[in-house]
C-alpha positions as CSV (number, residue, x, y, z in Angstrom):
1,M,81.8,146.1,82.0
2,R,85.8,148.4,82.8
3,S,88.2,145.9,84.5
4,G,91.7,148.0,86.7
5,P,94.7,148.1,85.5
6,M,96.6,144.1,84.5
7,L,100.2,143.0,84.7
8,A,101.8,139.6,82.8
9,F,105.4,138.5,83.4
10,H,107.0,136.8,80.7
11,A,110.5,135.6,82.6
12,A,112.5,133.9,79.8
13,H,115.1,131.5,81.7
14,S,115.1,129.1,78.5
15,I,118.0,131.1,77.0
16,H,120.4,130.7,80.4
17,T,121.9,126.5,81.1
18,P,121.3,123.6,79.9
19,L,120.6,123.9,77.4
20,E,118.3,121.9,75.5
21,T,115.9,122.9,73.1
22,L,112.8,122.7,70.4
23,P,113.5,119.1,67.6
24,D,111.6,122.7,65.1
25,S,114.3,125.8,66.2
26,F,117.3,123.1,66.7
27,E,116.3,122.1,62.7
28,R,116.2,125.3,61.9
29,F,119.4,126.7,62.3
30,A,121.3,123.3,60.8
31,F,123.6,125.7,58.8
32,I,125.4,126.2,62.2
33,E,128.2,123.5,62.1
34,D,131.1,123.9,63.9
35,S,128.8,124.2,66.9
36,E,126.6,122.0,69.3
37,D,126.7,124.6,71.7
38,R,126.3,127.6,69.3
39,R,123.0,126.3,67.4
40,A,121.0,125.3,70.4
41,Y,121.5,128.7,72.0
42,H,120.2,130.4,68.8
43,S,117.3,127.7,67.8
44,M,117.0,129.1,72.3
45,V,117.1,132.5,71.7
46,Y,114.4,131.9,68.2
47,N,112.5,130.4,70.4
48,V,112.0,133.4,72.7
49,D,111.3,135.8,69.8
50,R,109.0,132.7,68.8
51,D,107.4,133.1,72.5
52,I,106.8,137.0,72.8
53,G,105.8,137.1,68.9
54,E,102.8,135.2,69.9
55,L,101.8,136.9,73.4
56,M,101.9,139.7,71.4
57,A,99.4,138.3,69.0
58,A,97.2,137.6,71.6
59,L,97.5,141.1,73.3
60,S,96.5,142.5,69.5
61,H,93.9,139.4,69.4
62,K,92.2,141.0,72.4
63,N,92.0,144.3,71.5
64,M,95.5,144.8,74.7
65,Y,98.1,145.3,72.6
66,E,97.8,149.3,71.9
67,N,97.3,149.9,75.9
68,S,100.6,147.8,77.0
69,L,103.7,148.6,78.0
């Protein structure tokens, strides 16, 4: 069975305030010692990157990656 076009939209709001992060990613940036906010921001951007990576892996696993924009 052939299906029609599909739209998936991911809005990454996590890099805006409030600065909230996951403990594992916050610890990843423990080397940033001058500012806890800066460390949290780096952690949040890392989480967005990780989420996009998981999305791309899922598309690839379903053989949908090559037909995606």
